[in-house]
N, C-alpha and C positions, 0 to 999 in steps of 0.2 A: 427148549432147547435142551437136549440131551448133553451129557459130559464130554461124549466124542465129539458132538457137533461145535460145542463151546471151545473145544481144544483147536478144531479144525479152524475157527473164526481167529482165535488169537495169533495163531500161527501166520494167517494170513495179513494180520495187522503189523505183525512183527516184519513180515517178508515183504509187504507193499507200501504201508503208511509210514512206518517207522523210520527207513531211511532218508525219506523226505521230510519228515517232521524235524530229523535232528538239526537241521539248518534253519528251522523255523522258530519265531516266537510263540508264547503260551496264544497271544492274542491272534496271530496268524492262523495257527491250527485251529482255534475255537470259530474263527470266521469260516472258514472252509467247511467245517463240521456244519455250522449253521445253514450256510448256502447249500449244501447236500441236503439237509433236513427239509428245506423249503420246496427244494424241487423234486422231491421224493416223499409225498405226503402218506404213501404207504408203509414207511419205517414204523416200527412201534413206537409207543410213547417212553420217552427216557433212553432212547438208542444213542442221540447224540452225546448225552451227558456220559453215558457210559462209555462209549468210544473214547471221547475227549480223556476221560479218567485213566483208561489203559494207554493211550498213546503218550500221557504224560509221565507215568508211572514207569513204563517202559524206557521211556528217553532219559528220565533221571536216573534209573538203574545203569542204563549204558554210561551215562556221563560218570557216574560214583566209581564204576567198574575201571573206567579209564582213567581215573585220578588214583586208583588203589594199585596200579601196576608200575 
């Protein structure tokens, strides 16, 4: 994945997944990602783990930003 493609992907995660993930527990997020991986065997190895990590980091950053206001 090029740097540009990676940035597009990360922007889409922030735009589409993060708003939903904000009201979910880590376990709920993980279960949805695992289900998506099972239903899409063509996803690259480690994709789910990477996506989970990104979502959790973004979520925590937003929570911390809210606390610092």
